[in-house]
N, C-alpha and C positions, 0 to 999 in steps of 0.2 A: 788265142785263149788266154795266155799268161797276161797279156796286155789288159785284156777285158777283166780278168779277175782282179788286177792291180787297180784298175779303174772302180770296180764294184766295192773293194775294199776300202779304197781312199774316200769313196762316196759315203760308206758307212761310218768312216772314221769323222769325217766332217760333220755327219749328222748327229753322231753320239757327243761330238764335241760341242756342238751348238746347244745340244740339250742339257749338257753338264753346264755350260756357261750360263745359260739361261736360269738354271735352277739355281746357281751360285748367286747371280744378281738377284734373284727374287728373294732368297733367304737375306742378303745382305741389305736389301730395302725393307725387310720386316713384313714380306708379303704382300707389296704393294709395287706400283711402279709399271712393270710391263704387262700385267695381267689385271690386277685390281686397280680401279680408279680411287681418287681419295677426294676428302673434302679439307678445307682449311677453317679453322675457327681460331679466336682469339681470347685471351684473358688478360686483364690488367692487374698488376702488381706494384706494391710500393718497395718491395726487395725480393730479387729472385733466389737469393741465399747460395749463390754459387751454381745455379742451374745453367746447363750448356746446351748449344745446339746438338742434337742427336739422341739427347736424353729420352727416356720412354715417357709414354703418356698412358695412364691407366683409368679404366672406369670401373669403379668399385671394384678394384684390384686386378682388374683383366687388362692386359695390354691391348691398346686399341690404336697406337700410333706413336709418333716421335715429334720433338720441339724442333722446328724448322728455322726459327729466326727469334732474335731477341732484339727488340728496339727501345731505346730510350726515347719516350715520347715527350716527357717533361721532367722537372726536377724531382717529382714524387711519383710519377707515373712510369711503368716499364711494360711495354707490349710484347707480349709472348705469343709467336704465332705456332700453331700445331697443326700437323698433318695427320689425319685420322681416316680409318677405313670408311669407305661409302656406307658399309653396311650399319655403321653406328647411327646415321641418320634414320633408321627405321626404328629404334627404340631410346634414343638420347633425346630430352626434351629441352628446350632453351631455357628452363628454370635451374638447369644443372649448375653447380658451383665448383670451382677450381681452386686448389692450394698446392703448395710446394712442399714435398716431404722428402725423406731419404729412404732409399731402399736397403733397409736394416740399419744398423747401428753406424756402420763406417761405410755404407754403399754409396753409390752415386745419387744425386738428386734427380727427382722426377716431378711431373704433374700428376696429381691424383684428382680425378673428377668423381664428384658424388651427385647422384639424383637430388633434384630439388623438390621442394614441397609444393602442393596444389596442382591445378590443371595448368597446362601450356602447351604450346604448339611444338612440333617436332624441330630438333636443330637443323639448320641448312647452311650452306657454304656462307662464310664471310661473318657468320653470327660472334658477338662478342659475349662471352659467358660472365657472370659475376664472380668475384673473389669470395672464398669461403673465410670468414674471421676464424682464426684461431688463437687461443691463448699460448703466447710464448713462455719458454721455461724462465726466462729472467722476469717476465712480469709475473710469473706464478711466484717466484722466490721473493720479489719484492713485496708482493701482497702478503706473502707468508710472514716475513719480517715484520709489517706493519701490524698484522693481526697478533703476532707474539708480544709486540710492544704494548698493544691495548690489553692483552690478557694478562700482562705483568702488571699494569696500572691498575687493573680490576681486581687482582689477588691482593694487591697491597692495600686497596681500599677495603675489600671484604675483611682482611685481618685487622685492620684498624676498627672497623665496625664490631667485629667480634670481640676484640678486647675491651672495647668501650662497654658492650653488652655484659661481659662477664665482671667488670670492676665497676661499672657506672651504677648511678642511682635513677636512672630514667624509667620510663614506663615499661619498655620492653625488658630492661634488666630486671625490674620487679616481677614482671610476669614470668620471667624464667626462674628466678631465685626464690621468690616468695611463694611458700607451700599454702598459706593462708588465701592468697589470690587465686591459686590454682583451685583450691577447694571450692571458693566462691563461684569462680568460673564453672566448675563441674556442676554445682547445684543449680546455677542459672541455666545451664544446657539441659539439665533434668526438667526444670520449670518450663522451659520452652518447650520440650517434648510432650510434657503432659498438657500444655495449652494448645499446642498444634493437635495432638490427639483430641482433646475436647471439641477443638474446632471442627475437626474432621466429622466426629459424631454428630454435631450440630448441622453441619451441611448434609450429611447423610439423611438426617430427619426432614430437613427442608426439602431435600430432593424428592424423598417419599411422599411427603405432604403434596408437592406439585405433581408427582405422578398421579397421586390418589385423586387430586382435583381434576386433572385432563383425563381421567377415567370416569369421572362423574360421582366419585365419592365425596361425602361431606357437604356442608354448607355451600363451600367455595364451588366445588364441583357440581352442585344443584345449579347454582347460578351461571356457571360457564356452559353447562351441557343439557339443561332441562329446557326444552323447546316450548312448553306449556307455561313458562313463566309469563311471558308477554300476553298470552291469552288471560291469564288470571288477573294480570294488572289491569288489562282492558275492561275485563268484567268488575273488578273493584272499582273502576272510575266510573263506570255506568251505574253502578250501585250508589255511589256517592252522589252522583248527579240525581237520581231519584230520590235520595234521602234528603237531599237539600231542598228540592221541589216540594216535597210531601211536608217537610217541617218549617221551611222557611215562608211557604205561600201564606199561610194563616197569619204569621206574626207580620209580614210586610203588609197584608191586607188590613190588620188592625192599626199598624202604624200609619197607613195611609188614611184611614178612617179618623184616626186621632188627630192627624195633622190638619184635616178639613174641619173638625170640630173646633179645634183650638183657633183656627183662622176664622171661622164663623163667630165664635165667642168674642174674639177680639173686636169685630166689626160691630157686634151688637152692643159690647160694652162701650166702645167708642160713640155709638150712636146715643146710648142712654147718658152718657157724660154730657154731650151737646144738648140734650133735652134737659138736664137738670141745671145746666148753667144759666139757661133762659127762664127759670121760675124762681120764686121767692119761698122762704121758709127755712126750715131747719136745713134741708139738703143744701138749698141755695147758699145759705150761710156758711155751711161748711165748705161748699166749693168756692166761696169768695175768700175763705182764709188762703193767703199766699203759701204758706207752709204746708197746709193740707194739699192744697192745688199742685204744688211743686213736685210732693211725694207721690201723688197720683200719676202726674206726667211721668216721672221717672219710672213708676210701675208699669206704665202703658209702653214707654219705650222699651223696658226690659222684656215685656211681652213680644213686642214686634222683632226685637233682636232674636230671642228665643225662637220665635216662629222662623225667622230666616235662617238661623243656623240649622233648625230641624230640617228644613228644606234642603240644605246644603248637605246634611247628613244622608238624607233620602238619596240625593244625586250621587254622593260617594258610594253608598250602597249599591246603586245600580251599576257602577263601574267595579265593583269588587269581583274577583276572578270566581269567588264560591257561589255568588248571587246572579252574575252576569248571565248565565243560562237561563235562570228563572224569568228575569225581566225581558229577554229576548223573546222568550216563548209567551209571555203575557203580551208583548208589544204585537206579535203576530196575529195572536187570537183578537186583539182589539182591532187591528187593521182588517181582519177577515171579517168581524162583526160588522164593522163600518161599511165594508162593501156588501153586505147582504142587505 
Protein backbone atom coordinates (compact mmCIF):
# COMPACT_ATOMS: atom_id res chain seq x y z
CA UNK A 1 0.00 0.00 0.00
CA UNK A 2 2.85 2.42 0.86
CA UNK A 3 4.57 1.70 -2.44
CA UNK A 4 1.35 2.21 -4.34
CA UNK A 5 0.71 5.52 -2.58
CA UNK A 6 4.22 6.69 -3.44
CA UNK A 7 3.67 5.80 -7.10
CA UNK A 8 0.41 7.72 -7.13
CA UNK A 9 2.04 10.74 -5.53
CA UNK A 10 4.93 10.56 -7.97
CA UNK A 11 2.55 10.35 -10.89
CA UNK A 12 0.55 13.34 -9.66
CA UNK A 13 3.80 15.29 -9.17
CA UNK A 14 4.95 14.49 -12.70
CA UNK A 15 1.59 15.50 -14.13
CA UNK A 16 1.56 18.74 -12.11
CA UNK A 17 5.15 19.53 -13.10
CA UNK A 18 4.32 18.91 -16.76
CA UNK A 19 1.35 21.26 -16.54
CA UNK A 20 3.43 23.98 -14.85
CA UNK A 21 6.24 23.55 -17.37
CA UNK A 22 3.80 23.77 -20.28
CA UNK A 23 2.20 26.91 -18.82
CA UNK A 24 5.60 28.58 -18.35
CA UNK A 25 6.65 27.76 -21.92
CA UNK A 26 3.32 29.05 -23.20
CA UNK A 27 3.71 32.33 -21.35
CA UNK A 28 7.34 32.69 -22.42
CA UNK A 29 6.38 32.27 -26.07
CA UNK A 30 3.74 34.96 -25.83
CA UNK A 31 0.82 32.56 -26.04
CA UNK A 32 2.04 30.66 -29.11
CA UNK A 33 4.09 27.64 -29.89
CA UNK A 34 2.71 24.57 -28.21
CA UNK A 35 -0.96 25.38 -28.43
CA UNK A 36 -1.61 28.16 -30.92
CA UNK A 37 -0.24 28.14 -34.42
CA UNK A 38 1.20 31.30 -35.96
CA UNK A 39 1.77 32.96 -39.33
CA UNK A 40 4.85 34.85 -40.49
CA UNK A 41 4.65 38.16 -42.35
CA UNK A 42 7.34 40.59 -43.41
CA UNK A 43 7.91 44.32 -43.61
CA UNK A 44 10.70 46.28 -45.32
CA UNK A 45 12.38 49.27 -43.64
CA UNK A 46 15.34 51.48 -44.50
CA UNK A 47 16.15 51.87 -40.77
CA UNK A 48 15.07 49.56 -37.93
CA UNK A 49 16.10 52.14 -35.25
CA UNK A 50 17.48 49.59 -32.82
CA UNK A 51 14.74 46.98 -33.21
CA UNK A 52 15.78 43.55 -31.88
CA UNK A 53 14.61 39.97 -32.36
CA UNK A 54 12.00 39.19 -29.68
CA UNK A 55 10.56 42.71 -29.55
CA UNK A 56 6.79 42.95 -29.57
CA UNK A 57 4.51 43.47 -32.57
CA UNK A 58 1.30 45.38 -31.99
CA UNK A 59 -1.80 45.85 -34.13
CA UNK A 60 -3.61 49.10 -33.30
CA UNK A 61 -1.95 49.02 -29.85
CA UNK A 62 -2.74 45.32 -29.10
CA UNK A 63 0.08 42.78 -28.89
CA UNK A 64 -0.29 40.20 -31.65
CA UNK A 65 3.22 38.71 -32.00
CA UNK A 66 7.00 39.18 -31.85
CA UNK A 67 9.90 39.96 -34.16
CA UNK A 68 11.58 36.71 -35.20
CA UNK A 69 14.29 37.83 -37.60
CA UNK A 70 15.94 40.94 -39.08
CA UNK A 71 17.78 40.50 -42.38
CA UNK A 72 19.81 43.01 -44.38
CA UNK A 73 18.29 42.66 -47.86
CA UNK A 74 20.24 45.44 -49.58
CA UNK A 75 22.05 48.68 -48.84
CA UNK A 76 18.79 50.52 -48.16
CA UNK A 77 16.36 47.70 -47.36
CA UNK A 78 16.07 45.75 -44.09
CA UNK A 79 13.61 42.85 -44.01
CA UNK A 80 11.88 42.29 -40.65
CA UNK A 81 10.14 38.94 -40.09
CA UNK A 82 7.24 38.90 -37.60
CA UNK A 83 5.46 35.90 -36.11
CA UNK A 84 1.80 36.69 -35.45
CA UNK A 85 -1.07 34.79 -33.88
CA UNK A 86 -3.03 32.93 -36.52
CA UNK A 87 -6.20 34.62 -35.25
CA UNK A 88 -4.81 37.90 -36.65
CA UNK A 89 -5.42 36.56 -40.16
CA UNK A 90 -9.18 36.77 -39.54
CA UNK A 91 -9.24 40.58 -39.25
CA UNK A 92 -5.93 42.02 -40.53
CA UNK A 93 -5.91 42.94 -44.25
CA UNK A 94 -3.01 42.98 -46.66
CA UNK A 95 -3.32 46.78 -46.95
CA UNK A 96 -2.08 47.20 -43.36
CA UNK A 97 1.05 49.32 -42.83
CA UNK A 98 3.92 48.90 -40.35
CA UNK A 99 6.20 51.38 -38.65
CA UNK A 100 8.79 51.20 -35.86
CA UNK A 101 8.19 53.12 -32.63
CA UNK A 102 9.18 52.99 -28.95
CA UNK A 103 7.23 51.55 -26.06
CA UNK A 104 6.96 54.80 -24.13
CA UNK A 105 9.68 57.45 -23.98
CA UNK A 106 12.58 55.15 -23.02
CA UNK A 107 11.07 51.70 -23.68
CA UNK A 108 12.09 49.01 -26.13
CA UNK A 109 11.48 49.39 -29.83
CA UNK A 110 8.44 47.62 -31.30
CA UNK A 111 6.67 47.21 -34.62
CA UNK A 112 3.28 48.89 -34.73
CA UNK A 113 0.86 47.78 -37.45
CA UNK A 114 -2.11 49.99 -38.41
CA UNK A 115 -5.07 49.13 -40.65
CA UNK A 116 -4.85 50.30 -44.26
CA UNK A 117 -7.33 52.27 -46.32
CA UNK A 118 -9.74 50.81 -48.87
CA UNK A 119 -10.80 47.27 -49.63
CA UNK A 120 -8.20 44.49 -49.59
CA UNK A 121 -7.97 40.74 -48.96
CA UNK A 122 -7.15 39.28 -45.56
CA UNK A 123 -3.48 38.79 -44.76
CA UNK A 124 -1.89 35.38 -45.17
CA UNK A 125 1.36 33.64 -44.32
CA UNK A 126 4.36 35.04 -46.18
CA UNK A 127 2.82 38.43 -47.11
CA UNK A 128 4.96 41.58 -47.16
CA UNK A 129 3.13 44.63 -45.85
CA UNK A 130 3.94 48.23 -46.69
CA UNK A 131 5.92 50.62 -44.55
CA UNK A 132 4.06 53.57 -43.07
CA UNK A 133 5.80 56.83 -43.83
CA UNK A 134 6.41 58.91 -40.72
CA UNK A 135 7.85 62.35 -40.26
CA UNK A 136 10.98 62.12 -38.15
CA UNK A 137 11.71 64.62 -35.42
CA UNK A 138 14.91 65.75 -37.13
CA UNK A 139 13.00 66.37 -40.35
CA UNK A 140 10.41 68.33 -38.43
CA UNK A 141 13.09 70.46 -36.76
CA UNK A 142 14.81 71.09 -40.09
CA UNK A 143 11.52 72.11 -41.70
CA UNK A 144 10.72 74.33 -38.72
CA UNK A 145 14.12 75.99 -38.99
CA UNK A 146 13.60 76.70 -42.70
CA UNK A 147 10.15 78.06 -41.96
CA UNK A 148 11.52 80.36 -39.26
CA UNK A 149 14.09 81.75 -41.71
CA UNK A 150 11.38 82.47 -44.26
CA UNK A 151 9.18 84.09 -41.63
CA UNK A 152 12.11 86.31 -40.64
CA UNK A 153 12.63 87.38 -44.26
CA UNK A 154 8.91 88.08 -44.68
CA UNK A 155 8.85 90.11 -41.45
CA UNK A 156 11.81 92.23 -42.57
CA UNK A 157 10.17 92.83 -45.95
CA UNK A 158 6.90 93.83 -44.26
CA UNK A 159 8.77 96.24 -41.96
CA UNK A 160 10.46 97.83 -44.97
CA UNK A 161 7.16 98.17 -46.83
CA UNK A 162 5.49 99.66 -43.75
CA UNK A 163 8.28 102.19 -43.34
CA UNK A 164 8.01 103.24 -46.99
CA UNK A 165 4.23 103.55 -46.68
CA UNK A 166 4.53 105.79 -43.62
CA UNK A 167 7.30 108.02 -44.97
CA UNK A 168 6.97 107.75 -48.76
CA UNK A 169 4.94 109.66 -51.32
CA UNK A 170 3.51 106.82 -53.33
CA UNK A 171 -0.14 106.09 -54.04
CA UNK A 172 -0.62 103.80 -51.03
CA UNK A 173 1.10 106.31 -48.74
CA UNK A 174 -1.18 109.08 -50.03
CA UNK A 175 -4.16 106.84 -49.61
CA UNK A 176 -3.26 106.26 -45.96
CA UNK A 177 -2.15 109.79 -45.02
CA UNK A 178 -4.18 112.09 -47.29
CA UNK A 179 -7.52 112.98 -45.71
CA UNK A 180 -8.88 114.54 -48.91
CA UNK A 181 -8.24 111.32 -50.79
CA UNK A 182 -10.10 109.41 -48.11
CA UNK A 183 -13.04 111.82 -48.36
CA UNK A 184 -13.10 111.51 -52.14
CA UNK A 185 -13.03 107.75 -51.85
CA UNK A 186 -15.90 107.88 -49.37
CA UNK A 187 -17.91 110.11 -51.73
CA UNK A 188 -17.18 107.77 -54.64
CA UNK A 189 -18.33 104.82 -52.56
CA UNK A 190 -21.58 106.61 -51.74
CA UNK A 191 -22.13 107.41 -55.42
CA UNK A 192 -21.50 103.80 -56.30
CA UNK A 193 -24.01 102.77 -53.66
CA UNK A 194 -26.64 105.15 -55.07
CA UNK A 195 -25.91 103.98 -58.61
CA UNK A 196 -26.19 100.33 -57.65
CA UNK A 197 -29.47 101.04 -55.88
CA UNK A 198 -30.83 102.80 -58.98
CA UNK A 199 -29.69 99.91 -61.13
CA UNK A 200 -31.46 97.52 -58.79
CA UNK A 201 -34.64 99.61 -59.02
CA UNK A 202 -34.45 99.62 -62.81
CA UNK A 203 -33.83 95.88 -62.83
CA UNK A 204 -36.86 95.34 -60.62
CA UNK A 205 -38.97 97.45 -62.98
CA UNK A 206 -37.79 95.47 -66.00
CA UNK A 207 -38.48 92.21 -64.17
CA UNK A 208 -41.99 93.38 -63.29
CA UNK A 209 -42.58 94.37 -66.90
CA UNK A 210 -41.39 90.98 -68.12
CA UNK A 211 -43.56 89.20 -65.57
CA UNK A 212 -46.55 91.29 -66.65
CA UNK A 213 -45.87 90.50 -70.30
CA UNK A 214 -45.63 86.78 -69.53
CA UNK A 215 -48.98 87.04 -67.74
CA UNK A 216 -50.53 88.74 -70.79
CA UNK A 217 -50.62 92.32 -69.54
CA UNK A 218 -49.88 95.30 -71.81
CA UNK A 219 -49.18 95.43 -75.53
CA UNK A 220 -46.19 93.09 -75.31
CA UNK A 221 -48.23 90.62 -73.29
CA UNK A 222 -51.00 90.85 -75.88
CA UNK A 223 -48.53 90.02 -78.65
CA UNK A 224 -47.07 87.12 -76.69
CA UNK A 225 -50.20 85.58 -75.20
CA UNK A 226 -53.23 86.52 -77.37
CA UNK A 227 -53.98 83.59 -79.68
CA UNK A 228 -56.53 85.60 -81.69
CA UNK A 229 -53.84 87.88 -83.17
CA UNK A 230 -53.05 85.45 -85.99
CA UNK A 231 -56.73 85.16 -86.86
CA UNK A 232 -57.08 88.94 -86.98
CA UNK A 233 -54.00 89.24 -89.21
CA UNK A 234 -55.44 86.61 -91.58
CA UNK A 235 -58.75 88.48 -91.71
CA UNK A 236 -56.93 91.75 -92.37
CA UNK A 237 -54.97 90.12 -95.21
CA UNK A 238 -58.21 88.81 -96.75
CA UNK A 239 -59.84 92.20 -96.48
CA UNK A 240 -56.82 93.80 -98.10
CA UNK A 241 -57.00 91.36 -101.02
CA UNK A 242 -60.70 92.13 -101.46
CA UNK A 243 -60.01 95.86 -101.33
CA UNK A 244 -57.29 95.56 -103.97
CA UNK A 245 -59.57 93.53 -106.21
CA UNK A 246 -62.45 95.99 -105.83
CA UNK A 247 -60.38 99.13 -106.27
CA UNK A 248 -57.71 98.04 -108.67
CA UNK A 249 -59.81 96.10 -111.17
CA UNK A 250 -61.52 99.19 -112.71
CA UNK A 251 -58.20 101.00 -112.83
CA UNK A 252 -56.49 98.10 -114.56
CA UNK A 253 -59.41 97.78 -117.01
CA UNK A 254 -59.15 101.46 -117.88
CA UNK A 255 -55.40 101.17 -118.26
CA UNK A 256 -55.81 98.21 -120.56
CA UNK A 257 -58.41 100.05 -122.68
CA UNK A 258 -56.19 103.11 -122.79
CA UNK A 259 -53.27 101.00 -123.92
CA UNK A 260 -55.32 99.47 -126.73
CA UNK A 261 -56.63 102.90 -127.78
CA UNK A 262 -53.15 104.35 -127.89
CA UNK A 263 -51.92 101.41 -129.96
CA UNK A 264 -54.82 101.78 -132.43
CA UNK A 265 -54.27 105.52 -132.62
CA UNK A 266 -50.64 104.99 -133.39
CA UNK A 267 -51.47 102.59 -136.22
CA UNK A 268 -54.08 104.92 -137.67
CA UNK A 269 -51.71 107.84 -137.45
CA UNK A 270 -48.99 105.92 -139.20
CA UNK A 271 -51.42 104.92 -142.00
CA UNK A 272 -52.58 108.51 -142.38
CA UNK A 273 -49.04 109.74 -142.68
CA UNK A 274 -48.29 107.24 -145.41
CA UNK A 275 -51.35 108.41 -147.32
CA UNK A 276 -50.36 112.02 -146.97
CA UNK A 277 -46.88 111.36 -148.28
CA UNK A 278 -48.28 110.10 -151.58
CA UNK A 279 -50.49 113.25 -152.28
CA UNK A 280 -49.84 116.77 -153.41
CA UNK A 281 -51.06 119.92 -151.83
CA UNK A 282 -50.41 121.80 -148.72
CA UNK A 283 -50.12 118.68 -146.55
CA UNK A 284 -47.79 117.07 -149.05
CA UNK A 285 -45.68 120.17 -149.10
CA UNK A 286 -45.55 120.16 -145.39
CA UNK A 287 -44.63 116.53 -145.41
CA UNK A 288 -41.89 117.12 -147.96
CA UNK A 289 -40.24 119.60 -145.66
CA UNK A 290 -37.35 117.66 -144.16
CA UNK A 291 -37.45 119.57 -140.92
CA UNK A 292 -41.14 118.98 -140.35
CA UNK A 293 -40.80 115.40 -141.52
CA UNK A 294 -37.96 114.70 -139.09
CA UNK A 295 -39.91 116.23 -136.21
CA UNK A 296 -42.92 114.16 -137.07
CA UNK A 297 -40.81 110.98 -137.24
CA UNK A 298 -39.33 111.80 -133.87
CA UNK A 299 -42.85 112.27 -132.52
CA UNK A 300 -43.88 108.86 -133.84
CA UNK A 301 -40.81 107.22 -132.41
CA UNK A 302 -41.56 108.79 -129.04
CA UNK A 303 -45.12 107.52 -129.26
CA UNK A 304 -43.88 104.02 -130.06
CA UNK A 305 -41.41 104.10 -127.18
CA UNK A 306 -44.13 105.41 -124.85
CA UNK A 307 -46.40 102.56 -125.90
CA UNK A 308 -43.63 100.02 -125.32
CA UNK A 309 -42.82 101.44 -121.88
CA UNK A 310 -46.52 101.44 -121.06
CA UNK A 311 -46.68 97.73 -121.97
CA UNK A 312 -43.63 97.11 -119.75
CA UNK A 313 -45.31 99.01 -116.90
CA UNK A 314 -48.39 96.85 -117.32
CA UNK A 315 -46.20 93.73 -117.23
CA UNK A 316 -44.51 95.01 -114.02
CA UNK A 317 -47.90 95.71 -112.45
CA UNK A 318 -48.91 92.13 -113.14
CA UNK A 319 -45.92 90.91 -111.10
CA UNK A 320 -46.47 93.35 -108.22
CA UNK A 321 -47.40 91.52 -104.99
CA UNK A 322 -50.38 93.85 -104.40
CA UNK A 323 -51.93 93.21 -107.86
CA UNK A 324 -50.61 89.71 -108.47
CA UNK A 325 -53.72 88.08 -107.03
CA UNK A 326 -56.00 90.20 -109.22
CA UNK A 327 -54.23 89.23 -112.45
CA UNK A 328 -54.21 85.57 -111.47
CA UNK A 329 -57.95 85.64 -110.85
CA UNK A 330 -58.51 87.48 -114.15
CA UNK A 331 -56.37 84.96 -116.04
CA UNK A 332 -58.29 82.04 -114.54
CA UNK A 333 -61.58 83.70 -115.48
CA UNK A 334 -60.35 84.20 -119.05
CA UNK A 335 -59.23 80.59 -119.32
CA UNK A 336 -62.58 79.43 -117.94
CA UNK A 337 -64.43 81.59 -120.47
CA UNK A 338 -62.26 80.25 -123.32
CA UNK A 339 -63.04 76.66 -122.32
CA UNK A 340 -66.76 77.40 -122.30
